[in-house]
C-alpha positions in Angstrom: -41.6 196.3 29.9 -41.0 199.2 32.2 -41.7 202.7 30.8 -38.4 204.5 30.2 -37.3 208.1 30.0 -34.5 209.6 28.0 -31.9 211.9 29.8 -29.4 214.3 28.3 -26.1 214.4 30.2 -23.7 217.3 29.9 -20.3 216.1 30.7 -16.8 217.5 31.2 -13.5 215.6 31.5 -9.8 215.9 31.6 -8.8 213.4 28.9 -5.2 213.0 30.1 -5.9 209.8 32.0 -8.5 208.3 29.6 -8.0 206.1 26.5 -10.7 208.1 24.8 -14.5 208.0 25.2 -15.5 204.6 23.9 -15.6 201.7 26.4 -12.8 199.3 26.0 -12.5 196.1 28.1 -8.9 196.6 29.3 -8.6 200.4 29.2 -9.9 203.3 31.3 -12.3 205.3 29.2 -14.9 208.0 29.9 -17.9 205.9 28.9 -16.5 203.0 31.0 -16.2 205.1 34.1 -19.7 206.6 33.6 -21.3 203.2 33.2 -19.5 201.7 36.2 -20.6 204.6 38.4 -24.2 204.6 37.2 -24.3 200.8 37.8 -23.0 201.4 41.3 -25.7 204.0 42.1 -28.7 202.6 40.2 -27.9 198.9 39.8 -26.2 197.1 37.0 -27.8 197.5 33.7 -30.4 200.0 34.9 -29.1 202.8 32.7 -29.0 201.7 29.0 -28.2 203.1 25.6 -25.4 205.5 26.5 -24.8 207.4 23.3 -22.3 210.3 22.9 -22.2 213.3 20.5 -18.6 212.8 19.7 -16.3 209.9 20.6 -13.2 211.8 21.5 -9.8 210.2 21.1 -7.3 209.3 23.9 -6.0 212.4 25.6 -8.7 214.8 24.2 -10.6 216.9 26.8 -14.2 218.1 27.0 -16.0 221.0 28.6 -19.2 220.6 26.5 -19.6 216.9 25.8 -23.2 215.7 25.5 -24.6 212.1 25.7 -27.9 210.5 26.4 -29.1 207.4 28.1 -32.4 205.8 29.1 -33.7 205.0 32.6 -36.9 203.4 33.9 -39.3 206.2 34.8 -39.7 205.0 38.4 -36.0 204.8 38.9 -35.5 208.4 37.6 -38.3 209.7 39.8 -36.8 208.1 42.8 -33.3 209.4 42.2 -33.7 212.7 40.2 -33.4 215.0 43.1 -30.1 213.6 44.3 -28.5 211.7 41.4 -26.3 214.5 40.3 -24.7 214.9 43.7 -24.3 211.2 44.2 -22.4 211.0 40.9 -20.3 213.9 42.0 -19.3 212.0 45.1 -18.5 208.8 43.3 -17.0 209.8 40.0 -13.3 210.3 39.8 -12.3 214.0 39.8 -11.2 214.0 36.2 -14.8 213.5 34.9 -18.0 215.5 35.9 -21.6 215.2 34.9 -22.7 218.8 35.1 -26.4 218.4 34.3 -29.0 215.7 33.7 -32.1 216.8 31.8 -35.2 215.0 30.6 -35.5 215.1 26.8 -37.9 213.7 24.3 -37.5 210.1 23.3 -36.4 211.0 19.8 -33.4 213.2 21.1 -30.2 211.5 19.9 -27.0 213.0 21.3 -25.1 212.0 18.2 -27.5 212.2 15.2 -29.6 215.2 16.4 -26.5 217.4 16.7 -26.2 220.3 14.3 -22.6 221.1 15.1 -19.6 220.2 17.2 -17.2 222.9 18.3 -13.6 222.3 19.4 -10.8 224.6 20.7 -7.1 223.8 20.4 -4.6 225.7 22.6 -1.0 226.4 21.7 1.8 228.4 23.3 4.8 229.7 21.5 6.3 231.2 24.6 10.1 230.5 24.7 9.8 228.7 28.1 7.0 226.4 26.9 3.7 225.8 28.6 2.9 226.8 32.2 3.2 223.7 34.4 -0.5 224.0 35.6 -1.7 224.1 32.0 0.7 221.5 30.5 -2.2 219.0 30.0 -4.3 221.4 27.9 -1.8 223.5 26.0 0.7 222.4 23.4 4.1 224.0 23.5 5.3 225.0 20.0 9.0 225.4 19.5 8.8 228.3 17.0 7.2 231.7 17.1 3.7 231.7 15.5 2.2 234.5 13.5 -1.5 235.0 14.2 -2.2 236.6 10.8 -0.6 233.6 9.0 -2.6 231.1 11.1 -5.8 232.9 10.2 -4.8 233.1 6.5 -4.2 229.3 6.5 -7.5 228.7 8.3 -9.5 230.7 5.7 -8.7 228.2 3.0 -10.3 225.4 5.0 -13.7 226.9 5.7 -16.7 225.6 3.8 -17.9 222.3 2.5 -15.0 220.2 1.2 -13.8 216.6 1.0 -11.3 216.5 3.9 -9.8 213.1 2.8 -6.3 214.6 3.2 -7.0 215.3 6.9 -9.0 212.1 7.9 -8.2 208.6 8.9 -10.4 207.0 6.4 -12.9 204.4 7.5 -14.4 201.8 5.1 -17.7 203.1 3.5 -17.5 206.4 5.4 -17.6 209.8 3.6 -14.9 212.4 4.3 -17.2 215.2 3.1 -17.7 217.8 5.8 -18.8 221.4 6.2 -16.5 223.5 8.4 -18.6 226.5 9.4 -16.0 228.2 11.6 -12.2 228.1 11.7 -10.2 230.9 13.2 -7.4 231.7 15.7 -7.1 234.3 18.5 -4.4 235.1 20.9 -5.7 235.5 24.5 -4.3 238.0 26.9 -2.1 235.3 28.5 -0.4 234.8 25.1 -2.1 231.4 24.4 -3.1 230.9 20.8 -6.6 229.3 20.5 -8.0 227.8 17.3 -11.8 227.5 17.2 -13.0 224.8 14.8 -16.7 224.1 14.2 -18.4 221.7 11.7 -21.5 219.7 11.3 -19.3 216.6 12.2 -15.7 215.5 12.1 -14.0 212.4 10.9 -11.4 210.7 13.1 -8.3 212.9 13.7 -9.6 215.6 11.5 -9.3 218.5 13.9 -5.8 217.7 15.1 -4.7 217.2 11.5 -6.1 220.6 10.5 -4.3 222.2 13.4 -1.0 220.4 12.5 -1.2 221.8 9.0 -2.0 225.3 10.1 0.8 225.4 12.7 3.5 224.8 10.1 2.0 227.6 8.0 1.9 229.8 11.2 5.6 229.4 11.9 6.6 230.0 8.3 7.7 226.6 7.2 4.8 226.3 4.8 3.0 229.0 2.8 -0.4 229.9 4.1 -2.1 228.5 1.0 -0.6 225.0 1.7 -3.3 223.6 4.1 -6.1 224.6 1.7 -4.2 223.1 -1.3 -4.4 219.7 0.3 -8.2 219.6 -0.2 -7.6 218.4 -3.7 -6.2 215.1 -2.4 -8.5 212.0 -2.4 -6.4 210.2 0.2 -4.9 211.1 3.5 -1.8 213.3 3.1 1.5 211.9 4.6 2.8 215.4 4.8 0.3 216.4 7.6 1.4 215.8 11.1 -1.4 215.2 13.6 -1.2 217.7 16.5 -1.0 216.0 19.9 -4.3 215.3 21.7 -3.6 217.3 24.9 -4.2 220.7 23.2 -7.7 219.7 22.0 -11.0 220.3 23.9 -14.6 219.7 22.8 -16.3 222.8 24.0 -19.9 222.7 22.6 -22.4 220.6 20.7 -25.4 222.3 19.1 -28.9 221.0 18.7 -32.1 222.3 17.1 -33.8 225.1 19.1 -37.1 223.4 18.8 -37.3 219.9 20.3 -39.8 218.9 17.7 -36.9 219.0 15.2 -34.7 216.4 17.0 -36.1 213.5 15.0 -35.9 215.4 11.7 -32.3 216.3 12.3 -31.4 212.8 13.2 -33.0 211.4 10.1 -31.2 214.0 7.9 -27.8 213.2 9.5 -28.3 209.4 9.0 -29.1 209.9 5.3 -26.1 212.3 4.7 -23.4 210.0 6.1 -22.7 206.8 7.8 -21.7 207.0 11.5 -18.7 209.1 12.2 -16.4 209.9 15.1 -16.0 213.3 16.4 
């Protein structure tokens, strides 16, 4: 069997035209487009084991997505100097591979990750979202109070059972540790929520945002989002915010590559596979 090498890929994409990350036979997905292009450049089936840090849903964007794959060493040595530029020419313009880096064989884009960080963008401008930003910014129909949004966010930070905010999967835990959750208003008036956790269950980030927005516009008290953490089932009162405002901006890994395997083992023991 050919000796193989593991590569880390740093990927960005506009999720508008994709049915999420995961390959689906009849739908256009980020993974599907990447595999098709790699097969075109390197030969069908040459790149194997494509694994992503967080399987984003349909319409969700990424500027800091990470995945890994394996290539035969001789193929990588032949192509490494020009592969990035060849992918840039052949990939559609709504997805970019920004970097390809050799990593140890025990690096796992999914299980070695220590955190995922998302940003969600909202405008409460009376005219709505600027046309050029309509695919990445949600237009909210009511004025939003920054202090109220941050007060609502404070009740959601920490390790909790986020069952009220998750689409439950059989045998999957909804226990998560949110290490950062705050809002800012940028100079252009856009409100940006930053959400960071060790991992997220499906639809969790957009559900958190949906709950905070109705506290931010005054329809719910700021304590309401945090009060839902006592629920053991998904709350029917929470509206999932639209996908277009959400962007995966960063995935963290241990500083020492020697810790990749240890982190992956710990993650597997803590929870069954999850979706970011």
